[in-house]
TINUDO-631275 format. One record per residue: residue in three letters; x, y, z of N, C-alpha, C in turn. Coordinates in pm, whole numbers, plus 50000, padded with zeros to 5 digits. Example, Ala and Ser with C-alpha at 12.3 -4.5 7.8 and 13.67 -1.06 7.14 Angstrom:
BEGIN
ALA513194943150780512304955050780513204967050780;SER512854977550708513674989450714512905000350787;
END
This chain:
BEGIN
MET500864988150000500005000050000500895012350000;ALA500645021449908501455033549900500605045449939;THR501155054250021500485066550059501215078149996;ILE500515085649914501165096349840500615109649887;GLY501515118449930501115131749968501905141949889;ILE501245149949810501935159549724501435173449755;TYR502335182349790501955196149816501795203449684;LYS500705210849674500475218649553501355230949555;PRO502185233249451503055244949450502245257749454;SER502735267549530502075280449534502445288349410;PRO501695299049379502005306949259503395312849260;ASN504035313949379505375319849384506475310049346;ASP506125296949340507145287249301507455288749153;LEU508715285249119509135286948980508555276248890;ASN508895263648916508465252548832508055240848920;PRO507075232948880506735221048959507875211048954;ILE507905202149052508965192149060508815182148947;SER509855180148877509815170748764509755156548814;ARG509015148048741508895134148783510235126848777;SER511095131248691512375124348678513195125048806;TYR513005135848882513755137149007513225127649115;LEU511965123349101511405114649203512045100849203;SER512685097249092513335084149086514555083449178;ASN515095095149215516245095549307515765101349440;PRO515545092649543514955097649666515805107549742;LYS517125106949727517995115549806518435127949730;PHE517805130049616518245141149531517855154449595;GLN518815163749602518555177249648519075186849542;PHE518325197449519518755206749417518435220949462;GLN519085230249397518905244449428518295251449307;THR517395260849334516965270049229517605283549260;ASN517365293149174518005305949195517415313649313;LYS516195310049357515585317549466515115308749582;LYS514825296149553514235287749655514965274549665;GLN514885268449780515475255349801514345245349820;LYS514455233949751513445223649763514135210549795;ARG513515202549884514095189849923513015179249917;ILE513425167649870512495156349863512975145549958;ASN512135141250048512445130250139511695117850095;TYR512395106850091511815094150049512025084250162;LYS510945078850216511035070450334510225057750313;ILE510805046450347510135033650329509955027150465;ASN508705023750500508395016550623507665003750585;ASN508344992550592507784979550554507274980150410;ASN505954977450392505414977550256504674990550225;ARG504815000450309504115013150288505115023650242;THR504815029850133505695039950076505075053650096;THR505855062950153505365076450176506245086250101;ILE505625094450018506365104349941505865118149979;TYR506765126750020506395140450051507235149849966;ALA506605159049901507325169449830507235182049914;ILE508345185849976508345196650074508985209050013;HIS508315220350029508805232949975509285241650090;ASN510585244150096511135253350195511435266450124;SER510485275550128510635288050055510875299350152;LYS511835307550121512105319350202511215330550151;LEU510055331550213509085341450169509115353350263;SER508695364250211508555376050296507365373950388;LYS507285382150491506205380750587504855382750521;GLU504775391950426503505394750359503085382950272;ASN504045377350197503725365950112503325353850196;LYS503955352450312503645341050397502205341750446;LYS501745353550476500365355050522499375352350410;ASP499765355750288498845354250176498865340250116;SER499795331950160499915318550100498815309450152;LYS498375300550065497405290350104497945276950060;GLU498345268850156498995256250125497955245250110;GLU498075237650001497175226449978497985213849960;LYS497445202650007498125189849993497125179649942;LYS497535172449838496695161849783497085148649847;LEU496085141649899496315128849964495525117949893;GLY496175106249877495505094949816496195082149854;PHE495555070949831496105057849864496065049049741;VAL497175042449714497285033749598497775020149643;ASP497055009649607497474995949634497854989649501;TYR499164989049475499634984049346499384969049331;ASP499374961549442499154947149434497714944049393;GLU496764951249453495354948949424494864956949304;GLY495664966649263495234975149152494094984349189;LYS494084988949316493014997649363493585010949408;HIS492745021049406493175034149455491985041149518;GLN492305050449605491285058349671491255072249608;LYS490085078049607489945091349548490845101349620;ILE491565109249542492485119049598491695130549660;SER492065134149781491425145349850492445156449870;ILE491975168649868492835180349886492735185050031;GLN493865185450098493925189850236494395204450240;VAL493575213150296493895227450305494465230350443;THR495645236050443496315238850571495785251550635;GLY495735262350560495315275050616496435281650695;PHE496085291150779497065298450859497125292250998;ARG498335288451038498525280851162498875290151278;LYS499235284251389499515291751511500665301551492;ASP501665297651416502825306351396502495318451309;ASP501345318051240500995328951149500125339651215;ILE499555336751332498655346451393499455357151467;GLN498775368051504499455379051572500005374451708;LYS501035381351752501765377051872500875377051995;ARG500005386952009499165387852129498195376152137;TYR497755371352022496885359652022497705346852040;ARG498905346851987499745334851998500115332152143;LEU500325342852221500635341152363499465334752438;ARG498245338452401497065332452463496955317752428;VAL497285314552304497185300652259498235291952325;ASP499475297152334500565289352393500305285952539;GLY499625294652609499385292252751498165283852780;ASP497465279452678496235271652697496375258252626;PRO496495247252700496675234052635495455229452556;SER494295235452581493095231252507493055236852365;GLN493935246652337493975252552204494795243752111;LYS494195239951997494825230651904495195237751774;ASP496355233951723496855239951598496395231451479;TRP495075230851458494525222651351494615229751216;THR494635221751112494515227350977493035229850946;ILE492795236950837491415239550796490665226350772;SER491305217250701490655204450669490355196450795;GLU491255196950893491015189851018489825195751093;VAL489715208851091488575215451157487265211151092;VAL487245210950959486015207150887485645192650917;GLU486635183850920486365169750949485785168151089;LYS486325175251185485835174251323484415179851334;ILE484135190451260482785196251263481765186551205;LEU482115180351092481175171551024480935158551101;LYS481835155051192481615143151274480555145651381;LEU480265158351409479255161951507477915164251438;LYS476835163151514475525167051465475445182251466;HIS474645187651376474625202251366474005208751489;TRP473265200951569472715206651692473645204851813;ASP474785197851792475755196451900476475209751925;ASP477285209752030478045221852066479285222951977;ILE479065227151853480185228351759481145239251805;ASP480605249951863481455260951909482435256252016;GLY481915249952121482755246252233483665234452205;LYS483215224952124483995212852100485065214551993;VAL484835223651900485795224851789486245239251768;LEU485335248051733485705261251682486435269651786;ASN485965269851909486625277952012487925271752063;ARG488225259652021489495253052057490505253851943;TRP490155260351837490995261151717491835273851721;ALA493135272351721494015284051728493915292651603;GLY493565286751492493495294251367492355304151360;ARG491465304151461490345313551457490795327851474;PHE492025329851525492535343451543493135349051415;ALA493235340851311493705345651180492485348751094;ARG492275361451068491075365750996490965359250858;LYS492115357050794492085351650658491745336850655;ASN491615330550770491175316550774489675315250751;TYR488915325950775487465325050767486955321450627;PRO487395328450523486925324350389487375310350351;LEU488575306250398489035292650368488155282250437;LEU487755285250562486905276050636485525274850570;ILE484945286250533483635285950466483725278650333;GLN484815281050261484985274450131485025259250146;GLU485775254450245485925240050263484625233450309;ILE483915239950401482725233350455481555234350358;THR481485245050279480415245950180480645236250064;LYS481905232950037482195222949933481565209549967;ARG481495206450096480935193550138479415193350126;GLY478805205050108477345205550094476585204250224;ALA477275204850339476615203550470476025216950509;ILE474785219250473474215232650490473985235950637;GLU473515226350719473265229450860474555232850932;HIS475605225050906476895227850969477465241150920;SER477285243950792477805256550737477105268550800;VAL475815267350822475065278250885475555280651027;GLU475825269751101476315271151238477705277551240;VAL478565273551147479915279451140479825294151105;PHE478965297651011478825311650970478275320051085;ARG477325314551161476785321651277477885324251380;TRP478695313751408479805315351503480805325551453;MET481075325251325482085333951266481715348751284;LYS480435351851267480015365951275480095371351417;ASN480235362651516480345367051655481795368551701;GLN482755365751613484165366751649484665381151631;LYS485525385251723486065398951715486945400951593;THR487585390251548488485391551433487755390551300;TYR486445388351304485695386551179485475399951110;CYS485605399650979485295411250896484475406350777;ALA483305412350758482415407850651483095409150515;ARG482985398750435483615398450303482625393250200;ASN482765398450079481865394249971481995379349940;ASP483245374349938483425360449897482755350849995;ILE482745354350125482085345750223480575345350197;TYR479985357150178478545357550150478215350750017;ASN479065352349919478805345949789478795330749801;MET479735325349878479775310849896478535305849970;MET478085313350069476895309150143475645310250056;ILE475565320549973474415321849883474385310249784;ARG475575306549732475625295149639475195282149708;LEU475615280649835475225268549909473715267949928;TYR473115279249967471655279549982470975276549848;GLY471545281749740470965279149609471005264449572;ARG472115257649606472235243349575471185235149649;HIS470795239849767469805232649848468395238349830;ASN468235247249734466925252849700466315260849816;HIS467155266949897466685275750005466775290249955;ILE465795293949876465875306749805465675318449900;ASP464745317149994464485328250087465715331350170;GLN466415321150215467635323350293468725329750207;ALA468805325750081469795331749992469525346649972;ARG468255350049953467905364249938468125371750069;GLY467895365050182468135371450310469595375150328;LEU470505366350285471935369550292472285381050200;PHE471595381850086471845392749992471595406350058;PHE470525407250135470225419950204471075421550330;GLU471405410450395472215411250517473615416450487;MET474195412050376475555416350344475615431350321;GLN474525437150272474505451750253474415458850387;GLU473755452650485473715458450619475105458350684;TRP475925448550646477295447750696478245455950608;ARG477685464150523478445473150435479295465450334;CYS478775454250290479385446750180478545449250056;LYS479105455849959478365458749837478365446349747;PRO477185441649707477145429849619477925432249491;ASP478705422249452479475423249328478855414049223;ILE479555412449113479005404449003478835389849043;GLU479745384649128479625370749172478405368849262;THR478065379149340476875378449424475625377149339;TYR475515385949238474355385449150474305372249072;ASN475455367549028475485354748956474985343349045;ALA475425343349171475005332749263473505333349289;LEU472965345549302471535347049330470695343349207;ILE471145347349089470435343548966470435328348950;ASN471575322348979471675307748969470755300849070;ALA470645306549189469775300749292468325300949247;HIS467875312249194466485313149146466275304149024;GLY467305302848942467185293948826467005279548867;ARG467715275148971467575261449020466165258949072;ALA465545269249127464195267849182463115269849077;GLY463515272548953462535274648847461895288348850;GLN462465297648926461895311148937462585320448837;TRP462255318548710462965325948606462615340748607;ARG461395344248648461035358548653461845365748761;TRP462035359248876462875365148979464295367148927;ALA464775357348853466125358548797466225370448703;MET465185372648623465175384248532465165397248611;ASN464395397648720464345409748802465695412648867;ILE466395402248909467725404148969468695409648866;MET468555405148743469395410348634469135425348615;ASP467875429348620467545443648607468115451548724;ASP468025445948845468585452548963470095454048950;MET470715444248890472165444448869472545455748773;LEU471755457448668472035468148572471825481848636;ARG470795482948722470565495748791471705499148886;SER472405488848933473555491049022474835493648945;SER474715495248814475865498348726476925487348728;ILE476465474848738477365463348731477135456548597;ALA478165456048516478035450248382477945435048392;PRO476955428948329476835414248332477995407648259;SER478435396548311479475388748246478845377448165;ARG479695369748099479175358248025478505348248120;SER479085346748240478475337648338477095342448381;THR476935355648392475625361248427474585357448324;TYR474905359648198473965356248091473705341248087;ASN474755333248105474575318748103473635314148215;ASN473815319948334472935316348446471495320448418;LEU471315332148357469955336848327469315328448217;ILE470075325048114469555316348007469165302748065;ASN470015297748154469725284848217468485285648305;ALA468295296948373467105298748457465825298048374;CYS465855304648258464685304348170464505290548107;GLY465605284848059465515272047990465075260748080;SER465595260148203465225249348295463775250348339;SER463165262148323461755263948357460855261348237;GLY461435257048126460645254548006460375266847922;GLN460955278247961460745290847889461845292547784;TRP461835284047682462905284347583462875297147500;GLN461685302747481461605315247405462265326747481;GLU462025327347612462685337647693464195335447694;ALA464605322947695466045319947692466685325247565;LEU465975323947453466515329047326466595344247327;LYS465615350847391465665365447401466895370047479;VAL467165363147590468345366647669469615364147589;CYS469625353347513470805350147431471035361047326;LYS469935365947266470065376747167470555389547233;LYS470025392647354470475404447426471955403347460;MET472385391347492473785388847525474675392247405;THR474275387747287475055390547166475025405347131;ASP473855411647147473725425847115474605434447206;ASN474835429847329475665437447423477145434347410;GLY477495426947307478905424347278479535413247358;VAL478715405147425479245393747500478975381247416;GLY480015375847358479855364447269479555351647344;PRO478705343047288478425330247353479605320747345;ASP479745312247444480775301947442480105288247436;LEU480885277847454480345264247447479285261947554;VAL479515267547674478545266047782477215272247742;THR477265283947678476045290647634475285281947536;HIS475995276547437475335268147337474705255847402;ASN475405249847495474845238047562473605241547644;ILE473615253347706472455257647783471255260047692;VAL471505266247576470415268647481469855255447430;LEU470735246047398470275232847354469455225947463;THR469905227347588469155221647699467795228347714;ALA467745241547690466475248747697465495243447592;TYR465975241247471465125235347367464645221447410;LYS465565213547465465215199947506464175200047617;SER464375208747717463425209547829462065214647784;GLY462065223147682460805228447630460145219547527;GLY460705207647505460105198447409460305202447264;GLN461265211047237461525215847101462745208647044;CYS462615195647027463765187646984464195191146841;SER463245193946754463595197446615464375210546611;LYS463955220146692464675232946698466075231046756;ALA466195221846851467515219046909468465213646803;LEU467965204946717468815199446610469185210146509;SER468245219146479468555230146387469605239446447;TYR469485242046576470475250446644471845243746642;PHE471855230646658473125223346655473775224446517;ASP472965223946412473505225546277474135239346259;LEU473485249746316474065263246309475345264046392;MET475355257246503476515257446592477735251446523;GLU477535241546438478655235146370479335244746273;GLY478645255446234479255265246144480125275446215;THR480195274846347481025284146424482365277546456;ASN483205285146523484525279946562484485272246694;ILE483295271546753483155264646882482855249946855;ARG483695241346907483525227046884482675220846994;PRO481755212246958480895205947060481685196447148;ASP481175194447269481795184947361480835173347386;THR481165165047482480325153347510478925157447553;THR478815168147633477505172847676476645176747556;THR477255183547459476525187547339475965175347267;PHE476815165647244476375153647172475335145847252;ASN475445146047384474435139147465473055145347446;ILE473005158647440471725165447418471195162147279;VAL472065162447179471645159547041471125145247031;ILE471835135747090471395121747086470045120247155;HIS469875127147268468585126547339467455131647250;CYS467685142747182466645148347094466335138946978;LEU467365132746922467145123346812466335111346859;VAL466595106646979465825095447033464375099547053;LYS464145111747105462775116547123462035117546991;LEU462745121146884462145122346751462115108946678;GLU462555098446746462585084846691463515083646571;GLU464525092046565465545090946461466705082746519;TYR466425070046539467365061446612468645058946533;GLU468525057546403469715054446323470735065846331;ARG470255078046322471165089446330471785090546469;ALA470995087546572471525087946709472635077646726;VAL472415065646675473435055146686474665058646603;GLU474445065346490475575069446406476475079346480;ILE475875089046548476675098546627477405091346740;PHE476705082146804477305074446913478515066446863;ASN478355059846749479465052046694480635061046655;GLY480305072946604481375082346570482155086746692;MET481485088546805482175092146929483045080546978;ARG482555068346964483325056747010484535054146921;GLU484375056446792485485053946700486485065346697;LYS486295075046787487235086046807487375094846683;ARG486305094946600486305104746492486065118646549;ALA485385119246662485155131846730486215133646838;GLU486375146046881487365148846985486865145347123;CYS485575142847136485025139347266484485125047260;HIS484505118547372484155104447378482895102647462;PRO482175091847440480935089747516481185087847664;ASP480215091947744480285089847888479075081547931;THR478845080848060477745072648111476395077448058;VAL476225090648047474965096147996474745091847852;THR475805091947772475685088047631475225073547620;TYR475905064747692475535050547686474085048447733;THR473695055547838472345053847891471305058447791;THR471565069547721470625074647622470465064847506;ILE471575059147459471515049347351470785036747398;LEU471005033047524470295021547579468785023847575;CYS468365036047609466935039547604466415039047461;ALA467255042947364466845042547224466565028247180;TYR467475019147212467255005047176466044999347250;SER465845003947374464684999247450463395003547383;ALA463345015947332462145020847264461865012947137;CYS462915007747075462744999646953462454985046985;GLY462504981447112462284967547150463464958447124;GLN464654964247103465844956247074466584953247206;ILE466104943247276466624940247409468074935547403;GLU468414927747300469784922747290470774934247275;ASN470394944347199471264956147185471364963847316;CYS470284963947394470334970347526471374963447614;LYS471354950147614472334942547692473744945147642;ALA473894946047509475234948347452475764962047491;ILE474904972247489475334985847526475734986247673;PHE474964979647757475294979547900476624972447924;ALA476824961147856478104953947870479254962247816;MET479014969647708480034978247650480424989347748;MET479424994747817479695005247916480615000048026;LEU480344987848072481194981948176482594979048123;ALA482674974347997483974971147939484834983547920;GLU484194994947896484935007447878485395013448010;GLY485035007248121485495012048251484575022048318;PHE483355023848264482415033248324481635026248435;ASN481315033848538480445028848644479015033148612;PRO478155023848575476775027748541476095034548659;SER475365044948631474625052048735473315044848761;ILE472595049748861471285043948891470345045848772;VAL470545056648697469725059048578469995048248472;SER471255044248459471605033748362470945020548399;TYR471025016848526470385004448570468875005148552;ASN468285016648583466845018048567466435016848420;ALA467275022148331466965021048188466995006548143;LEU467954998748194468034984548157466844976848215;ILE466494979648340465314973048400464064976848321;GLY463964989648282462814994148205462704987548070;SER463844984948006463824978247876463294964047889;TYR463704956947995463164943548019461674944348054;ALA461314954348133459914955648176458994958048057;SER459444965847959458604968947844458234956447764;GLN459054946047776458784933447705458224922647798;GLY457934926447924457394916748018458384906348063;MET459684909248054460724899648094461034901748242;ASP460164896148326460264898848470461494892648533;LYS461914880748489463084874148548464354882148522;GLU464514886848399465704894748366465704907948442;ALA464514914348453464404926948527464764924848673;LEU464284913748732464594910848872466084908248891;SER466714901848793468154899048803468954912048807;VAL468624921648722469324934548722469034941948852;PHE467794941248899467414947949023468224942549141;ASN468354929449150469144923449258470624926749243;GLY471114927249118472504931149096472774945249141;LEU471784953749129471904967649175472144968049325;LYS471434959749399471604959449544472914952849585;ARG473384943249504474634936349539475834945549532;ILE475814955249441476964964249429476854976149524;GLY475844975949611475724986349712475004998849668;VAL474314998349554473545009849507472095007949551;LYS471565017649621470205016649672469205019449561;PRO468295010049532467285012549428466405024349467;ASP466005032149368465125043449394463705040049349;VAL462845050149350461435047849314461315042949171;VAL462155048249082462095044148942462475029348928;SER463455024949004463875010848999462715001749038;TYR462075004849151460954996649196459784997249097;THR459515009149045458395010548951458645002648823;SER459875002648775460194994948654460014979948678;LEU460454975248796460264961048828458784957848844;LEU458044966848906456594965148920455934964048782;ASN456364972648692455824972648556456154959648484;ALA457344954048512457724941348450456774930248491;TYR456414929848619455454919748664454064922448606;GLY453704935148595452404938248537452314934148391;ARG453384936748314453384933048172453414917848152;SER453924910548251453994895948239452774889148300;GLY451744897048333450504891248384450574886248526;GLN451354892848612451474888848752451164900648843;PRO449884904548851449534916548931449824915049080;GLU449734902749133449984900849276451444903349310;LYS452344898949223453764901849246454034916749230;ALA453314923049139453454937649124453044944649253;ARG451974939749317451554945349445452624943249552;GLU453304931749551454374929149648455524939149632;ILE455814942849508456894952549485456504966149542;LEU455234969949527454774982749584454904982649735;GLU454544971549798454654970649943456114970649987;MET456974964049908458404964049938458974978249931;MET458504985949835458944999749821458605007649947;LYS457405005749999456995012950119457805008650241;ARG458114995550248458904990650362460304996450363;ASN460804999750246462155005450234462145020650237;SER461085026250295460975040750319460985048850189;LEU460445043050084460285050249958458795052149932;LYS458425064149892457015067149868456695065049721;PRO455765055949690455375054049549454825066949490;ASN455165069449366454675081449299453505078049208;LEU453085087849130451935086049042452185075048939;VAL453405074548886453735064348786453655050448848;SER454085049048972454045036049040452605031049052;TYR451725039849098450315035749115449655033048980;ASN449975041048879449405038548747449845025048692;ALA451115021348718451605008348672450864996948742;LEU450574998648871449844988148943448384987348897;ILE447774998848871446404998848817446374991848682;ASP447374994448600447454987948469447664972948484;ALA448464968948586448704954648608447394947348640;TYR446564953348726445264947148757444304948348639;GLY444284960048577443354962148466443614953148348;SER444894950348320445234941848206444724927648224;GLU444564923448349444044910048378442544910048404;GLY441894921648381440454922448400440024923548544;LEU440944926448635440634927748778440274942248808;LEU439074946148765438684960148775438484964448920;THR437934955649002437704959149143439014962549214;GLU440024954249192441334956749253441964969549199;ALA441754972249070442294984549011441674996949075;VAL440354996349100439675007749164440165009449307;GLU440434998349376440964999249513442325006049516;VAL443155003349414444455010049406444255025049385;LEU443245028749307442945042949286442605049649418;ARG441785043149499441425048849629442635049649722;GLU443465039249717444685039349799445615050749758;MET445715053149629446555063849578446075077349629;GLU444765079549621444225092249669444375093449820;GLY444305082149890444525082350035445935086350072;ASP446895083449984448285087350006448575101549958;GLY447545108649918447725122549877448195124449734;ILE448085114049651448495115049511447245115149424;GLN447065125749349445885127149265446085120149131;PRO445055113249083445175106448953445295116448839;ASN445835111948729445945120248610445255113348494;VAL445425118648375444725113348258445195099248225;VAL446455095948259446945082248236446165072348323;THR445895076248447445105067748536443725065148477;ILE443115075648426441775074448367441805065248245;CYS442825067048160442955058448041443065043748080;THR443865041048182444065027248227442775021148278;LEU442015028848358440755023848411439715021848301;LEU439675030948205438715029448094439015016948012;ALA440295014547986440665002447912440274989947990;ALA440454990348123440074978948206438564976648203;CYS437794987448203436334986248194435934979448064;GLY436604982947956436294976647827436574961847828;ARG437664957747894437994943547899436964935847982;CYS436464942448088435504935748176434074936648124;GLY433844945548025432504946947970431524953348066;GLN431984962848148431124969448246430894983948203;MET429744986048139429424999348086429235009448199;VAL428615004748309428355013848421429665019448475;ARG430675010948479431955015448530432585025848437;VAL432365024648306432895034648212432295048248244;ASP430975048648263430315061248298430845066748430;THR431085057748525431585061948657432985068048646;VAL433835061648566435205066548550435205080248482;LEU434355081848381434275094848312433755105648407;SER432795102148491432285111948589433355115448692;ALA434125105348734435195107748831436255117048772;ALA436565115148644437545123948579437025138248573;LYS435745139748543435165153248534435135160048670;SER434775152548776434695158448910436065162448962;ARG437115155848915438475158948959439165168948868;GLY438465173948770439035183948680440075178648585;ILE440015165648554440985159548462440455160848320;GLU441185167948237440795169648097441235157448018;LEU440295151447948440615139647868441385143647744;ASN442395135747710443135137947586442685127747482;THR443365127547369442965118647260443025104047303;THR444065100347376444205086447421443065082447513;ALA442665091447604441565088347696440245086647620;TYR439995095547526438775094147445438795081047366;ASN439955077547313440055064947238439715052947327;SER440225053347452439945042347545438455041447577;ALA437835053047602436405053147636435545048847517;ILE435855054147399435085050347279435245035447251;GLY436485030547262436715016347240435985007647340;SER435905012247466435185004547568433695004047538;TYR433115015247497431695015347460431425006147341;LEU432275006747240432054998547121432214983647151;SER433134980247243433294966147278432064960647348;MET431264969647409430024965547474428814968347385;GLU429084971747256428054974347156427174986147193;GLU427744995847262427055008447293427485018847191;HIS427015017047067427495025446957427005039746969;GLU425785041647019425265055247033426075063247135;LYS426425056847246427235063747346428635066747292;ALA429155057447213430475059747153430425071547058;LEU429355072246977429225083346882429025096646955;THR428245096347064428035108547143429345113447204;LEU430135104147253431415107847312432365113447206;TYR432305107747086433145112946977432755127246941;LYS431445129946939430995143646910431425153347021;ALA431375148647147431845157047258433335159847245;MET434045149947196435485151547173435745162547072;ARG434965162846964435135173046860434725186746912;ILE433675187346995433215200147048434295206347138;LYS434975197847216436035202747305437355204847233;LYS437325203447100438485206147014439675197247047;VAL439365184847085440415174747101440525167446968;LYS441655168846903441795163546767441915148346770;PRO441065141346692441215126746684442445122946603;ASP442865110446619443995105446542443565093146464;SER444525086446402444195074746320443615063446405;ILE444015062746533443475052346621441995054746646;THR441615067446668440205070846687439385066446567;CYS439895069846448439175066446325439055051346308;ASN440115044146335440095029546317439135022946415;ILE439105027946542438195022246641436745023946596;LEU436405035946548435035038646504434675030846378;MET435595030546282435315023446157435095008546182;SER435995002346256435864987946282434644985046368;GLY434314994046463433154991946548431854992446471;PHE431725002046380430495003146302430424992446193;CYS431584987846146431584976846048431014964046109;LYS431294961846237430854949546301429334948546309;ILE428654959946313427184959646320426564962346184;GLY427384962346079426874963545943426594977645897;LYS427034987745971426825001545929428055006145851;TYR428135001445725429325004045645429395018545597;SER428245024345564428255038245516428745047745626;GLU428235045445751428695053745863430185051745888;SER430625039445868432045036545888432905044445790;LEU432475044945664433265052045563433155067145577;GLU432115071745645432025086145671433155090745764;PHE433525082145858434665085445945435955086345863;LEU436045078045759437225078545673437305091845600;GLN436155096445549436115109245480436425120745577;GLU435885119645699436145130145799437625130545836;MET438215118945841439645118145871440455125045763;LYS440045123145638440745129645527440595144845534;ASP439385149545572439155163945584440005170145695;LEU440245162445802441065167345913442555165845888;LYS442905160245771444305158145732445055149545834;ILE444365139145879444995129745972445685118945890;PRO446945116045914447645105645837446965092045854;PHE446835084845743446205071645746447225061145788;SER446785051945871447635040745911447195028145836;LYS447985017645848447625005045782446324999445837;GLU446095001445966444864996546027443645003545969;VAL443785016545941442675024045882442365018745742;TYR443405016445664443195011145529442534997345536;SER442944989145631442354975845645440864976845678;SER440514986245768439104988145803438324993345683;ALA438945002145603438275007445484438024996445382;ILE439004987845361438844976645267437724967445314;CYS437674965145445436614956645500435244962745473;ALA435114976045492433834982645470433454982445323;TYR434414985045234434124985045090433714971145042;SER434384961045093434134947445042432794941845087;LYS432304946645204431074940945259429814948445219;GLN429954960845174428754968145137428374964544994;ALA427084964844965426604960744832426784971844731;SER426584984344771426674995444676426975008144753;GLY427115018844676427305031944740428615038144705;TYR429725030744707431035036044675431575028644555;SER432335035444475432855029544352433955019444382;VAL434175010544286435235000544298436595007244297;ASP436695019044230437975026044224438465029844364;LEU437545033544452437945037244587438465025144664;PHE437835013644640438325001344702439754998444656;TYR439975000544525441314997944469442335007744529;CYS441935020344550442845030344610443285025944750;CYS442325021044828442665016444963443615004544958;TYR443314995244868444154983344858445564987144813;LEU445654996244714446965000244664447755007744771;ALA447055016344849447735023744956448265014245063;LEU447475004045096447904994345196449084986245145;ALA449064982745017450144974744960451444982444953;THR451364995744946452565004044939452885010245074;SER452615002845180452955006945318452265019845360;GLY450995021245323450225032545371450575045645307;ASN450935045845178451255058245109449975065745076;ASP449795077545135448555085145118448385090744977;ASP449435090744896449325096744763448275089844678;HIS448065077044700447075069544622445655072944666;PHE445535079944779444205082044836443805096644835;ASN444575104944768444295119344771443025122944695;ASN442615114444600441445117544518440175110944571;LEU440205107144698439025100644756437845110244754;SER436705105544706435495113644700434385106644776;GLY433205112344771432085106444841431465095044763;PRO430265091244797429595080044731429395082744583;ALA429445072044506429245073344362427815077344332;LYS427655086344242426315091244206425605081244116;
END
């Protein structure tokens, strides 16, 4: 086991230590201004390397220096290593003023800890413990004013917001404390990361009471905080306040504001900010382009994102892995799978300067899953492992979801158990995907067991989880159990959505219970759930399966009145339903109406049209029958059907 400790050279050092000198442990050399010595010590099988800098600095430079040390562990026999951590020394007892040093020397309880040691001791305590008495008031470095920003920087890096708040509170009560912008900026950023927007704004006003004028970093941190919370209008107002304070926005300011708009789905506002940025002479960089692409993606404008990417390729800014990940995601959403895989292969074959990461592999895995190509999903996952990537929980969930979509419950369970074996805790999506796998394989009782297991593991099922369980019962015709899940869901404070209604309507159709269809529609209306095309299709199909053609037709008319546009599935359901009862003319009227609405014809629609034409004795010409047949034979090409007219005279 080797322990490596390397001191980071300060800006005053001339050149970093060359690796070639490390091969000689006793080598000592002189520079023109500084002396450096390397000590090499071997204790049994543990190797310790220290690069020590003995610099003759002036008193002023010594106070301004910040020493950092990188620590890590390497086991060459096992081929393992530990993540390197940076140890910050800060200003020690010898650096503080003499009057404070005399107090420290005479008190054995005062410890000469480094900044990193102080942070570690604080984090070992609960935030409600006596952090002041046990750690902070025993730290000799508290008398060095310049240690305060270093301490805040280190503890905020860990993301421990409660501990950071306690340290900041203690700091403001110290006589040596002086309010600084960088301290407030770090605390505002920390509050923003934890979505504590009110506290972040409170610090913004508090720092002005301490006579700290907000600078550009303060405004950037506050804009970023509101952007994380989806409060894009607040972010815009802060930008206006910044301009009124005569502070010129930087590229980071614009990027944060564009991100605030884009992450809230306001892609149009994001483009306006981007245009304002260019008009003010601040050119966009790669980060800006990636944020704009993300704004398009979040706003569901995948086609516009691809067009923007094409324009981006004409600039001197080269895309990175993040850029390609967004593009691949948009291509998958648009079902352009071949192009997505082509970009992915180009990244793997190193034709591009950037290489795929875990997000890239996961996105491609989702693409193959959408196509039902399970073997390719397995191959992509194995390829990710072979390339040395550690799959994230999202990657595992995508693989479980791909198996679930095909009802492969055993394979989904195997991946789920493998997730727990490697020490990764399954999340709600993991359990829901496994639940869906059992539902798709016709095992609703096992799906119920997964939901109960989720609750036992302190995870709260979400709307998707309950919808999957309702679908599991509904697919097997267990309507009573599906309705009980609906009541249980509402009892847990989760309101049903249109997907829930669609699932229940489809279950009613399978069970042949017309009364239940009316009840589900009434329940949707009382809960303010607006039916979409899929919901209307489920309800119309359920009525037709029970031969309630008048109710189906009435519901279709209500659908048109509410300006919900039907699709080819709606038309096919109505045509086939009316064909079954011998109403061929009414069936073909839906075909004509579909043509008037410019709805693309599917193969199923053509099949229903051929059925209607072939069974009716008269009314439509043979030419129209031939048009339908020819369109179906040419994979649903509408060009053969453009001259469709009404009944022959």
